[in-house]
Steps between C-alpha positions, in 0.01 A plus 500: 500500500849466367763753614658679207882504442486872568346430853758235574795729403345793711465262799855380467634850473311627803612186706862555396478866593371424838771248567775751401337761730510258798881434455728673746671788359878474439723653753617854430828517319793528754745771468841369416703449819786730568826348406655331805811665654810300407603259755829614676720236673795555712851444356625197691789422274762604760339293780597142574254236366273338740294182477139524411427144617383613841286808563671771694409501862421812692701561809306390800354779704646507846293624787687746715684308770317522838685436823328409819710765668279757320182403691615292795548619856269797425146581605248545213143623539214412264400808303245317280368149433182347400533233787732633768404765744676837456775573750560126557876461571719253301854428608730263319747419766847397412480159660208411262209587738207685354313720748159625394332726759148633422376799693202278617648164559792318668822497320541202273844330464581306188797454269639638189768391265666651187661245272607540130337837490160374626333612816280244701292613801380228743197595703334253741703217327387582149763611251402772258734579202518879492614725220689825583348739258677810625771563752676824584599664830143615562271248349461132469223368270427135542267260313428189717359202308243389754234252416243659272612845387842639559516770770686818423659679802659838481723567802694817597800522715433588864844588631360638828349175601691257716607166334285225661681206670527155329308308755174601662558611860368264760 
């Protein structure tokens, strides 16, 4: 049996129609975009010329100046910390002695230093760089970079407490 020319044309038309139906539809016509606002530039004709060879640098941010006098020779008590017992006393004595007195332990004597705006606490011979996150007359917030995770310590001023001595009593 021989296909007729009519059958071949009909088959071609059906195949073409199915192919057209399977094509993705064209995206909907987009609305014309609103005209852009004209770009406005500052009139710098009266300002001195400056070189564009180097990018402008932002002024460096300067941390507020901290003086050891703001926290030394005062008694501070731990208000909150993830690692230090509440009510533990910290005293940064003027001679560089650090006294840490926990309510349930013998006072520990270490050292502290403040150089180039950086606080370092030395406990049991190990130096810990320590950030001063906040310091005012009533609160001292420290972040001690101990091995592992840093330790945040929020201390409050304890003006009624006696300043401990620099050396343990014998």
